[in-house]
mmCIF file of the N, C-alpha and C atoms, coordinates in Angstrom:
data_MODEL
# 
_entry.id   MODEL 
# 
loop_
_atom_site.group_PDB 
_atom_site.id 
_atom_site.type_symbol 
_atom_site.label_atom_id 
_atom_site.label_alt_id 
_atom_site.label_comp_id 
_atom_site.label_asym_id 
_atom_site.label_entity_id 
_atom_site.label_seq_id 
_atom_site.pdbx_PDB_ins_code 
_atom_site.Cartn_x 
_atom_site.Cartn_y 
_atom_site.Cartn_z 
_atom_site.occupancy 
_atom_site.B_iso_or_equiv 
_atom_site.pdbx_formal_charge 
_atom_site.auth_seq_id 
_atom_site.auth_comp_id 
_atom_site.auth_asym_id 
_atom_site.auth_atom_id 
_atom_site.pdbx_PDB_model_num 
ATOM 1   N N  . MET A 1 1  ? 157.672 -175.611 -41.439 1.00 0.00 ? 1  MET A N  1 
ATOM 2   C CA . MET A 1 1  ? 156.459 -175.948 -40.699 1.00 0.00 ? 1  MET A CA 1 
ATOM 3   C C  . MET A 1 1  ? 155.765 -177.103 -41.416 1.00 0.00 ? 1  MET A C  1 
ATOM 4   N N  . LEU A 1 2  ? 155.378 -178.112 -40.629 1.00 0.00 ? 2  LEU A N  1 
ATOM 5   C CA . LEU A 1 2  ? 154.685 -179.266 -41.190 1.00 0.00 ? 2  LEU A CA 1 
ATOM 6   C C  . LEU A 1 2  ? 153.205 -178.952 -41.359 1.00 0.00 ? 2  LEU A C  1 
ATOM 7   N N  . PRO A 1 3  ? 152.584 -179.568 -42.350 1.00 0.00 ? 3  PRO A N  1 
ATOM 8   C CA . PRO A 1 3  ? 151.135 -179.384 -42.524 1.00 0.00 ? 3  PRO A CA 1 
ATOM 9   C C  . PRO A 1 3  ? 150.380 -179.944 -41.310 1.00 0.00 ? 3  PRO A C  1 
ATOM 10  N N  . PRO A 1 4  ? 149.235 -179.363 -40.984 1.00 0.00 ? 4  PRO A N  1 
ATOM 11  C CA . PRO A 1 4  ? 148.483 -179.791 -39.790 1.00 0.00 ? 4  PRO A CA 1 
ATOM 12  C C  . PRO A 1 4  ? 148.109 -181.272 -39.788 1.00 0.00 ? 4  PRO A C  1 
ATOM 13  N N  . PHE A 1 5  ? 147.788 -181.850 -40.943 1.00 0.00 ? 5  PHE A N  1 
ATOM 14  C CA . PHE A 1 5  ? 147.385 -183.258 -40.942 1.00 0.00 ? 5  PHE A CA 1 
ATOM 15  C C  . PHE A 1 5  ? 148.559 -184.164 -40.577 1.00 0.00 ? 5  PHE A C  1 
ATOM 16  N N  . ILE A 1 6  ? 149.775 -183.790 -40.933 1.00 0.00 ? 6  ILE A N  1 
ATOM 17  C CA . ILE A 1 6  ? 150.951 -184.592 -40.569 1.00 0.00 ? 6  ILE A CA 1 
ATOM 18  C C  . ILE A 1 6  ? 151.210 -184.466 -39.066 1.00 0.00 ? 6  ILE A C  1 
ATOM 19  N N  . ILE A 1 7  ? 151.063 -183.277 -38.534 1.00 0.00 ? 7  ILE A N  1 
ATOM 20  C CA . ILE A 1 7  ? 151.226 -183.081 -37.091 1.00 0.00 ? 7  ILE A CA 1 
ATOM 21  C C  . ILE A 1 7  ? 150.203 -183.926 -36.332 1.00 0.00 ? 7  ILE A C  1 
ATOM 22  N N  . GLU A 1 8  ? 148.974 -183.961 -36.822 1.00 0.00 ? 8  GLU A N  1 
ATOM 23  C CA . GLU A 1 8  ? 147.925 -184.757 -36.182 1.00 0.00 ? 8  GLU A CA 1 
ATOM 24  C C  . GLU A 1 8  ? 148.244 -186.249 -36.269 1.00 0.00 ? 8  GLU A C  1 
ATOM 25  N N  . GLN A 1 9  ? 148.757 -186.716 -37.399 1.00 0.00 ? 9  GLN A N  1 
ATOM 26  C CA . GLN A 1 9  ? 149.130 -188.129 -37.540 1.00 0.00 ? 9  GLN A CA 1 
ATOM 27  C C  . GLN A 1 9  ? 150.258 -188.493 -36.576 1.00 0.00 ? 9  GLN A C  1 
ATOM 28  N N  . ILE A 1 10 ? 151.228 -187.621 -36.443 1.00 0.00 ? 10 ILE A N  1 
ATOM 29  C CA . ILE A 1 10 ? 152.337 -187.868 -35.511 1.00 0.00 ? 10 ILE A CA 1 
ATOM 30  C C  . ILE A 1 10 ? 151.807 -187.937 -34.078 1.00 0.00 ? 10 ILE A C  1 
ATOM 31  N N  . ARG A 1 11 ? 150.920 -187.010 -33.726 1.00 0.00 ? 11 ARG A N  1 
ATOM 32  C CA . ARG A 1 11 ? 150.343 -186.997 -32.385 1.00 0.00 ? 11 ARG A CA 1 
ATOM 33  C C  . ARG A 1 11 ? 149.567 -188.286 -32.112 1.00 0.00 ? 11 ARG A C  1 
ATOM 34  N N  . GLN A 1 12 ? 148.767 -188.726 -33.088 1.00 0.00 ? 12 GLN A N  1 
ATOM 35  C CA . GLN A 1 12 ? 147.989 -189.955 -32.916 1.00 0.00 ? 12 GLN A CA 1 
ATOM 36  C C  . GLN A 1 12 ? 148.907 -191.174 -32.771 1.00 0.00 ? 12 GLN A C  1 
ATOM 37  N N  . ARG A 1 13 ? 149.960 -191.221 -33.566 1.00 0.00 ? 13 ARG A N  1 
ATOM 38  C CA . ARG A 1 13 ? 150.898 -192.344 -33.483 1.00 0.00 ? 13 ARG A CA 1 
ATOM 39  C C  . ARG A 1 13 ? 151.578 -192.375 -32.117 1.00 0.00 ? 13 ARG A C  1 
ATOM 40  N N  . GLU A 1 14 ? 151.999 -191.215 -31.629 1.00 0.00 ? 14 GLU A N  1 
ATOM 41  C CA . GLU A 1 14 ? 152.635 -191.154 -30.315 1.00 0.00 ? 14 GLU A CA 1 
ATOM 42  C C  . GLU A 1 14 ? 151.663 -191.570 -29.215 1.00 0.00 ? 14 GLU A C  1 
ATOM 43  N N  . GLU A 1 15 ? 150.411 -191.190 -29.344 1.00 0.00 ? 15 GLU A N  1 
ATOM 44  C CA . GLU A 1 15 ? 149.401 -191.571 -28.358 1.00 0.00 ? 15 GLU A CA 1 
ATOM 45  C C  . GLU A 1 15 ? 149.178 -193.084 -28.377 1.00 0.00 ? 15 GLU A C  1 
ATOM 46  N N  . ARG A 1 16 ? 149.101 -193.692 -29.560 1.00 0.00 ? 16 ARG A N  1 
ATOM 47  C CA . ARG A 1 16 ? 148.954 -195.153 -29.668 1.00 0.00 ? 16 ARG A CA 1 
ATOM 48  C C  . ARG A 1 16 ? 150.147 -195.865 -29.039 1.00 0.00 ? 16 ARG A C  1 
ATOM 49  N N  . GLU A 1 17 ? 151.354 -195.363 -29.299 1.00 0.00 ? 17 GLU A N  1 
ATOM 50  C CA . GLU A 1 17 ? 152.553 -195.976 -28.727 1.00 0.00 ? 17 GLU A CA 1 
ATOM 51  C C  . GLU A 1 17 ? 152.561 -195.852 -27.204 1.00 0.00 ? 17 GLU A C  1 
ATOM 52  N N  . ARG A 1 18 ? 152.117 -194.705 -26.695 1.00 0.00 ? 18 ARG A N  1 
ATOM 53  C CA . ARG A 1 18 ? 152.064 -194.503 -25.245 1.00 0.00 ? 18 ARG A CA 1 
ATOM 54  C C  . ARG A 1 18 ? 151.073 -195.470 -24.604 1.00 0.00 ? 18 ARG A C  1 
ATOM 55  N N  . LEU A 1 19 ? 149.894 -195.626 -25.215 1.00 0.00 ? 19 LEU A N  1 
ATOM 56  C CA . LEU A 1 19 ? 148.896 -196.556 -24.692 1.00 0.00 ? 19 LEU A CA 1 
ATOM 57  C C  . LEU A 1 19 ? 149.405 -197.995 -24.726 1.00 0.00 ? 19 LEU A C  1 
ATOM 58  N N  . GLN A 1 20 ? 150.116 -198.348 -25.785 1.00 0.00 ? 20 GLN A N  1 
ATOM 59  C CA . GLN A 1 20 ? 150.658 -199.695 -25.897 1.00 0.00 ? 20 GLN A CA 1 
ATOM 60  C C  . GLN A 1 20 ? 151.712 -199.942 -24.814 1.00 0.00 ? 20 GLN A C  1 
ATOM 61  N N  . ARG A 1 21 ? 152.560 -198.950 -24.536 1.00 0.00 ? 21 ARG A N  1 
ATOM 62  C CA . ARG A 1 21 ? 153.559 -199.092 -23.472 1.00 0.00 ? 21 ARG A CA 1 
ATOM 63  C C  . ARG A 1 21 ? 152.886 -199.262 -22.117 1.00 0.00 ? 21 ARG A C  1 
ATOM 64  N N  . GLU A 1 22 ? 151.813 -198.499 -21.879 1.00 0.00 ? 22 GLU A N  1 
ATOM 65  C CA . GLU A 1 22 ? 151.103 -198.611 -20.607 1.00 0.00 ? 22 GLU A CA 1 
ATOM 66  C C  . GLU A 1 22 ? 150.454 -199.983 -20.450 1.00 0.00 ? 22 GLU A C  1 
ATOM 67  N N  . GLU A 1 23 ? 149.930 -200.532 -21.542 1.00 0.00 ? 23 GLU A N  1 
ATOM 68  C CA . GLU A 1 23 ? 149.308 -201.853 -21.475 1.00 0.00 ? 23 GLU A CA 1 
ATOM 69  C C  . GLU A 1 23 ? 150.337 -202.932 -21.167 1.00 0.00 ? 23 GLU A C  1 
ATOM 70  N N  . ASN A 1 24 ? 151.560 -202.753 -21.623 1.00 0.00 ? 24 ASN A N  1 
ATOM 71  C CA . ASN A 1 24 ? 152.600 -203.757 -21.428 1.00 0.00 ? 24 ASN A CA 1 
ATOM 72  C C  . ASN A 1 24 ? 153.346 -203.609 -20.108 1.00 0.00 ? 24 ASN A C  1 
ATOM 73  N N  . ARG A 1 25 ? 153.095 -202.528 -19.370 1.00 0.00 ? 25 ARG A N  1 
ATOM 74  C CA . ARG A 1 25 ? 153.759 -202.325 -18.086 1.00 0.00 ? 25 ARG A CA 1 
ATOM 75  C C  . ARG A 1 25 ? 153.256 -203.342 -17.077 1.00 0.00 ? 25 ARG A C  1 
ATOM 76  N N  . PRO A 1 26 ? 154.143 -203.848 -16.225 1.00 0.00 ? 26 PRO A N  1 
ATOM 77  C CA . PRO A 1 26 ? 153.673 -204.755 -15.173 1.00 0.00 ? 26 PRO A CA 1 
ATOM 78  C C  . PRO A 1 26 ? 152.788 -204.006 -14.184 1.00 0.00 ? 26 PRO A C  1 
ATOM 79  N N  . ARG A 1 27 ? 151.787 -204.705 -13.668 1.00 0.00 ? 27 ARG A N  1 
ATOM 80  C CA . ARG A 1 27 ? 150.846 -204.096 -12.727 1.00 0.00 ? 27 ARG A CA 1 
ATOM 81  C C  . ARG A 1 27 ? 150.805 -204.923 -11.455 1.00 0.00 ? 27 ARG A C  1 
ATOM 82  N N  . LEU A 1 28 ? 150.572 -204.247 -10.373 1.00 0.00 ? 28 LEU A N  1 
ATOM 83  C CA . LEU A 1 28 ? 150.388 -204.916 -9.099  1.00 0.00 ? 28 LEU A CA 1 
ATOM 84  C C  . LEU A 1 28 ? 148.893 -204.990 -8.827  1.00 0.00 ? 28 LEU A C  1 
ATOM 85  N N  . GLU A 1 29 ? 148.390 -206.197 -8.699  1.00 0.00 ? 29 GLU A N  1 
ATOM 86  C CA . GLU A 1 29 ? 146.970 -206.375 -8.419  1.00 0.00 ? 29 GLU A CA 1 
ATOM 87  C C  . GLU A 1 29 ? 146.826 -206.865 -6.985  1.00 0.00 ? 29 GLU A C  1 
ATOM 88  N N  . LEU A 1 30 ? 146.094 -206.112 -6.193  1.00 0.00 ? 30 LEU A N  1 
ATOM 89  C CA . LEU A 1 30 ? 145.900 -206.454 -4.792  1.00 0.00 ? 30 LEU A CA 1 
ATOM 90  C C  . LEU A 1 30 ? 144.594 -207.220 -4.617  1.00 0.00 ? 30 LEU A C  1 
ATOM 91  N N  . PRO A 1 31 ? 144.630 -208.317 -3.872  1.00 0.00 ? 31 PRO A N  1 
ATOM 92  C CA . PRO A 1 31 ? 143.400 -209.092 -3.649  1.00 0.00 ? 31 PRO A CA 1 
ATOM 93  C C  . PRO A 1 31 ? 142.541 -208.417 -2.580  1.00 0.00 ? 31 PRO A C  1 
ATOM 94  N N  . LEU A 1 32 ? 141.784 -207.422 -2.963  1.00 0.00 ? 32 LEU A N  1 
ATOM 95  C CA . LEU A 1 32 ? 140.941 -206.699 -2.020  1.00 0.00 ? 32 LEU A CA 1 
ATOM 96  C C  . LEU A 1 32 ? 139.633 -207.445 -1.811  1.00 0.00 ? 32 LEU A C  1 
ATOM 97  N N  . GLU A 1 33 ? 139.155 -207.414 -0.584  1.00 0.00 ? 33 GLU A N  1 
ATOM 98  C CA . GLU A 1 33 ? 137.885 -208.069 -0.282  1.00 0.00 ? 33 GLU A CA 1 
ATOM 99  C C  . GLU A 1 33 ? 136.738 -207.215 -0.803  1.00 0.00 ? 33 GLU A C  1 
ATOM 100 N N  . ARG A 1 34 ? 135.760 -207.855 -1.384  1.00 0.00 ? 34 ARG A N  1 
ATOM 101 C CA . ARG A 1 34 ? 134.600 -207.114 -1.885  1.00 0.00 ? 34 ARG A CA 1 
ATOM 102 C C  . ARG A 1 34 ? 133.719 -206.641 -0.738  1.00 0.00 ? 34 ARG A C  1 
ATOM 103 N N  . TYR A 1 35 ? 133.598 -207.462 0.279   1.00 0.00 ? 35 TYR A N  1 
ATOM 104 C CA . TYR A 1 35 ? 132.731 -207.132 1.400   1.00 0.00 ? 35 TYR A CA 1 
ATOM 105 C C  . TYR A 1 35 ? 133.579 -207.101 2.668   1.00 0.00 ? 35 TYR A C  1 
ATOM 106 N N  . PRO A 1 36 ? 133.378 -206.122 3.525   1.00 0.00 ? 36 PRO A N  1 
ATOM 107 C CA . PRO A 1 36 ? 134.171 -206.062 4.760   1.00 0.00 ? 36 PRO A CA 1 
ATOM 108 C C  . PRO A 1 36 ? 133.831 -207.229 5.682   1.00 0.00 ? 36 PRO A C  1 
ATOM 109 N N  . ALA A 1 37 ? 134.788 -207.627 6.491   1.00 0.00 ? 37 ALA A N  1 
ATOM 110 C CA . ALA A 1 37 ? 134.572 -208.718 7.435   1.00 0.00 ? 37 ALA A CA 1 
ATOM 111 C C  . ALA A 1 37 ? 133.543 -208.285 8.473   1.00 0.00 ? 37 ALA A C  1 
ATOM 112 N N  . PRO A 1 38 ? 132.700 -209.204 8.910   1.00 0.00 ? 38 PRO A N  1 
ATOM 113 C CA . PRO A 1 38 ? 131.687 -208.830 9.914   1.00 0.00 ? 38 PRO A CA 1 
ATOM 114 C C  . PRO A 1 38 ? 132.353 -208.466 11.239  1.00 0.00 ? 38 PRO A C  1 
ATOM 115 N N  . ARG A 1 39 ? 131.755 -207.524 11.944  1.00 0.00 ? 39 ARG A N  1 
ATOM 116 C CA . ARG A 1 39 ? 132.278 -207.092 13.247  1.00 0.00 ? 39 ARG A CA 1 
ATOM 117 C C  . ARG A 1 39 ? 131.977 -208.156 14.296  1.00 0.00 ? 39 ARG A C  1 
ATOM 118 N N  . ARG A 1 40 ? 132.831 -208.186 15.325  1.00 0.00 ? 40 ARG A N  1 
ATOM 119 C CA . ARG A 1 40 ? 132.625 -209.127 16.426  1.00 0.00 ? 40 ARG A CA 1 
ATOM 120 C C  . ARG A 1 40 ? 131.408 -208.705 17.246  1.00 0.00 ? 40 ARG A C  1 
ATOM 121 N N  . PRO A 1 41 ? 130.549 -209.644 17.573  1.00 0.00 ? 41 PRO A N  1 
ATOM 122 C CA . PRO A 1 41 ? 129.373 -209.287 18.379  1.00 0.00 ? 41 PRO A CA 1 
ATOM 123 C C  . PRO A 1 41 ? 129.786 -208.927 19.804  1.00 0.00 ? 41 PRO A C  1 
ATOM 124 N N  . GLY A 1 42 ? 129.076 -208.003 20.402  1.00 0.00 ? 42 GLY A N  1 
ATOM 125 C CA . GLY A 1 42 ? 129.306 -207.648 21.798  1.00 0.00 ? 42 GLY A CA 1 
ATOM 126 C C  . GLY A 1 42 ? 130.415 -206.647 22.018  1.00 0.00 ? 42 GLY A C  1 
ATOM 127 N N  . GLY A 1 43 ? 131.214 -206.360 21.034  1.00 0.00 ? 43 GLY A N  1 
ATOM 128 C CA . GLY A 1 43 ? 132.293 -205.388 21.190  1.00 0.00 ? 43 GLY A CA 1 
ATOM 129 C C  . GLY A 1 43 ? 133.257 -205.764 22.293  1.00 0.00 ? 43 GLY A C  1 
ATOM 130 N N  . GLY A 1 44 ? 133.629 -207.038 22.366  1.00 0.00 ? 44 GLY A N  1 
ATOM 131 C CA . GLY A 1 44 ? 134.525 -207.530 23.408  1.00 0.00 ? 44 GLY A CA 1 
ATOM 132 C C  . GLY A 1 44 ? 135.889 -206.865 23.369  1.00 0.00 ? 44 GLY A C  1 
ATOM 133 N N  . ALA A 1 45 ? 136.811 -207.433 24.108  1.00 0.00 ? 45 ALA A N  1 
ATOM 134 C CA . ALA A 1 45 ? 138.167 -206.875 24.185  1.00 0.00 ? 45 ALA A CA 1 
ATOM 135 C C  . ALA A 1 45 ? 138.806 -206.860 22.806  1.00 0.00 ? 45 ALA A C  1 
ATOM 136 N N  . LYS A 1 46 ? 139.564 -205.843 22.586  1.00 0.00 ? 46 LYS A N  1 
ATOM 137 C CA . LYS A 1 46 ? 140.200 -205.653 21.282  1.00 0.00 ? 46 LYS A CA 1 
ATOM 138 C C  . LYS A 1 46 ? 141.404 -206.579 21.133  1.00 0.00 ? 46 LYS A C  1 
ATOM 139 N N  . GLU A 1 47 ? 141.500 -207.234 19.998  1.00 0.00 ? 47 GLU A N  1 
ATOM 140 C CA . GLU A 1 47 ? 142.654 -208.078 19.728  1.00 0.00 ? 47 GLU A CA 1 
ATOM 141 C C  . GLU A 1 47 ? 143.806 -207.204 19.242  1.00 0.00 ? 47 GLU A C  1 
ATOM 142 N N  . PRO A 1 48 ? 145.062 -207.629 19.462  1.00 0.00 ? 48 PRO A N  1 
ATOM 143 C CA . PRO A 1 48 ? 146.210 -206.791 19.067  1.00 0.00 ? 48 PRO A CA 1 
ATOM 144 C C  . PRO A 1 48 ? 146.248 -206.454 17.582  1.00 0.00 ? 48 PRO A C  1 
ATOM 145 N N  . HIS A 1 49 ? 145.806 -207.351 16.723  1.00 0.00 ? 49 HIS A N  1 
ATOM 146 C CA . HIS A 1 49 ? 145.867 -207.088 15.280  1.00 0.00 ? 49 HIS A CA 1 
ATOM 147 C C  . HIS A 1 49 ? 144.626 -206.352 14.772  1.00 0.00 ? 49 HIS A C  1 
ATOM 148 N N  . ASP A 1 50 ? 143.669 -206.097 15.647  1.00 0.00 ? 50 ASP A N  1 
ATOM 149 C CA . ASP A 1 50 ? 142.428 -205.445 15.235  1.00 0.00 ? 50 ASP A CA 1 
ATOM 150 C C  . ASP A 1 50 ? 142.529 -203.942 15.489  1.00 0.00 ? 50 ASP A C  1 
ATOM 151 N N  . ASP A 1 51 ? 143.139 -203.190 14.559  1.00 0.00 ? 51 ASP A N  1 
ATOM 152 C CA . ASP A 1 51 ? 143.266 -201.752 14.754  1.00 0.00 ? 51 ASP A CA 1 
ATOM 153 C C  . ASP A 1 51 ? 142.549 -200.988 13.653  1.00 0.00 ? 51 ASP A C  1 
ATOM 154 N N  . GLU A 1 52 ? 141.356 -201.453 13.275  1.00 0.00 ? 52 GLU A N  1 
ATOM 155 C CA . GLU A 1 52 ? 140.572 -200.764 12.250  1.00 0.00 ? 52 GLU A CA 1 
ATOM 156 C C  . GLU A 1 52 ? 140.216 -199.346 12.679  1.00 0.00 ? 52 GLU A C  1 
ATOM 157 N N  . ASP A 1 53 ? 139.809 -199.192 13.947  1.00 0.00 ? 53 ASP A N  1 
ATOM 158 C CA . ASP A 1 53 ? 139.335 -197.899 14.424  1.00 0.00 ? 53 ASP A CA 1 
ATOM 159 C C  . ASP A 1 53 ? 140.408 -197.127 15.189  1.00 0.00 ? 53 ASP A C  1 
ATOM 160 N N  . ASP A 1 54 ? 141.624 -197.620 15.237  1.00 0.00 ? 54 ASP A N  1 
ATOM 161 C CA . ASP A 1 54 ? 142.699 -196.960 15.973  1.00 0.00 ? 54 ASP A CA 1 
ATOM 162 C C  . ASP A 1 54 ? 143.201 -195.755 15.187  1.00 0.00 ? 54 ASP A C  1 
ATOM 163 N N  . PRO A 1 55 ? 143.021 -194.532 15.696  1.00 0.00 ? 55 PRO A N  1 
ATOM 164 C CA . PRO A 1 55 ? 143.461 -193.345 14.947  1.00 0.00 ? 55 PRO A CA 1 
ATOM 165 C C  . PRO A 1 55 ? 144.981 -193.231 14.857  1.00 0.00 ? 55 PRO A C  1 
ATOM 166 N N  . ASN A 1 56 ? 145.721 -193.970 15.682  1.00 0.00 ? 56 ASN A N  1 
ATOM 167 C CA . ASN A 1 56 ? 147.185 -193.897 15.677  1.00 0.00 ? 56 ASN A CA 1 
ATOM 168 C C  . ASN A 1 56 ? 147.816 -195.080 14.959  1.00 0.00 ? 56 ASN A C  1 
ATOM 169 N N  . ARG A 1 57 ? 147.135 -195.621 13.992  1.00 0.00 ? 57 ARG A N  1 
ATOM 170 C CA . ARG A 1 57 ? 147.643 -196.825 13.339  1.00 0.00 ? 57 ARG A CA 1 
ATOM 171 C C  . ARG A 1 57 ? 148.790 -196.549 12.389  1.00 0.00 ? 57 ARG A C  1 
ATOM 172 N N  . GLY A 1 58 ? 148.954 -195.328 11.893  1.00 0.00 ? 58 GLY A N  1 
ATOM 173 C CA . GLY A 1 58 ? 150.092 -194.965 11.056  1.00 0.00 ? 58 GLY A CA 1 
ATOM 174 C C  . GLY A 1 58 ? 149.863 -195.244 9.582   1.00 0.00 ? 58 GLY A C  1 
ATOM 175 N N  . VAL A 1 59 ? 150.772 -194.740 8.783   1.00 0.00 ? 59 VAL A N  1 
ATOM 176 C CA . VAL A 1 59 ? 150.717 -194.881 7.334   1.00 0.00 ? 59 VAL A CA 1 
ATOM 177 C C  . VAL A 1 59 ? 152.112 -195.214 6.840   1.00 0.00 ? 59 VAL A C  1 
ATOM 178 N N  . ILE A 1 60 ? 152.202 -196.110 5.885   1.00 0.00 ? 60 ILE A N  1 
ATOM 179 C CA . ILE A 1 60 ? 153.481 -196.449 5.266   1.00 0.00 ? 60 ILE A CA 1 
ATOM 180 C C  . ILE A 1 60 ? 153.407 -196.027 3.815   1.00 0.00 ? 60 ILE A C  1 
ATOM 181 N N  . ILE A 1 61 ? 154.391 -195.260 3.368   1.00 0.00 ? 61 ILE A N  1 
ATOM 182 C CA . ILE A 1 61 ? 154.448 -194.810 1.980   1.00 0.00 ? 61 ILE A CA 1 
ATOM 183 C C  . ILE A 1 61 ? 155.652 -195.471 1.331   1.00 0.00 ? 61 ILE A C  1 
ATOM 184 N N  . LEU A 1 62 ? 155.411 -196.195 0.247   1.00 0.00 ? 62 LEU A N  1 
ATOM 185 C CA . LEU A 1 62 ? 156.480 -196.837 -0.507  1.00 0.00 ? 62 LEU A CA 1 
ATOM 186 C C  . LEU A 1 62 ? 156.647 -196.114 -1.824  1.00 0.00 ? 62 LEU A C  1 
ATOM 187 N N  . GLU A 1 63 ? 157.853 -195.670 -2.096  1.00 0.00 ? 63 GLU A N  1 
ATOM 188 C CA . GLU A 1 63 ? 158.120 -195.016 -3.372  1.00 0.00 ? 63 GLU A CA 1 
ATOM 189 C C  . GLU A 1 63 ? 158.927 -195.982 -4.220  1.00 0.00 ? 63 GLU A C  1 
ATOM 190 N N  . ILE A 1 64 ? 158.354 -196.386 -5.338  1.00 0.00 ? 64 ILE A N  1 
ATOM 191 C CA . ILE A 1 64 ? 159.000 -197.336 -6.230  1.00 0.00 ? 64 ILE A CA 1 
ATOM 192 C C  . ILE A 1 64 ? 159.425 -196.595 -7.480  1.00 0.00 ? 64 ILE A C  1 
ATOM 193 N N  . GLY A 1 65 ? 160.692 -196.708 -7.797  1.00 0.00 ? 65 GLY A N  1 
ATOM 194 C CA . GLY A 1 65 ? 161.138 -196.099 -9.045  1.00 0.00 ? 65 GLY A CA 1 
ATOM 195 C C  . GLY A 1 65 ? 162.029 -194.971 -8.896  1.00 0.00 ? 65 GLY A C  1 
# 
């Protein structure tokens, strides 16, 4: 059995290594808009690409890895 301080040092070292690996992992950054686009005045006819409020718009799930 190892002394508790050695176990703690090993745990801390493993945690530092894990954080370093996470920092070096590639990340996907999405250019999200800070403010939503203004709505069209008058609520005219809906454009084909305008499906913000369409409950049947669907969901796409991508599994990477």
